N, C-alpha and C positions, 0 to 999 in steps of 0.2 A: 315648528308649525308655520305653514305659509300663510301670509296675510291675504285676505280677500282683496283682489285687485278689480277695480271697476274701470271700465274703458270710458273715459270722458269724451272721446271723439269717435263714436261708432259710425258716424256719417263719413269718416275718412278711412278708417281701417277696421277690419273685423276684430271682435273681442279676442279670439285666440291668438291672432298676430300681435295685438297690443300687449297681451299678457306675456307672450314670449319675448318681445322687445323689452318690456319692463324687467323681466327676470334677468336679462343680460345687460341691464343698465344702458340701454340704447335709446331711451326716451328722454328728450330734453323737456323736463317738467316746466321750465320757465316759458319755453316756446308754446307748449300746450296751454298753459295758463293765459298767455297773451292772445292766442287764437280764440279761446273761450271768451275773453274780455271783448275782443273785437266783434265776435259773433253776437254777444249780448247787446253791445252798443248798437249794432246795426238793427237788431230786433226792436230795441226801444225807440230808436229814431224812426223806424217804419211805422210806429204807433203814434207818431207826431209828438213825441216827448222831446223837450229841448235838450240840446247837447249837454248843458250844465246839469240838468236834472238826471239825464241818463248816466252821466259820470258819477253823480252822487248816489244813484241807485246801485251802481256797480261797486262803489266804495263800501256799501253795506255788506257785500259778499266778500270783499277783500279789504278789510279795515286797516291792514298793515301797509296799504299803498296810499300814497299821497294823491290828491286831486290831479296835480300836474303830471305825476307819473302815469296815471291812467290816461290822461289827455295825450301824452306822448305815445302811449301804446296804441290808442285807437286812431291816431292820425299819422303814425309812422308810415313812411313810404319806402318800400324797398322792392327788390325784384321778386320777392316771394309773396308780396301782398298786393294783389291786383284790384283791391276795392278802394 
């Protein structure tokens, strides 16, 4: 039985394409998670929430990640992250 796959990034790719990529193990789960963390951080900061509080809020969703790990994710600069 196939597990129900939910597209966590519908703003980037359509559901059917995400499902097909997932079925063929072509989705980098860590990269998707990091993208979602950066997106959440930007949303919280736009609401005038302090960076520390925003990271603490994100830690509630990802309790297995340390504060410093989330800080590195949201502040990492690379050629694929233009924000």
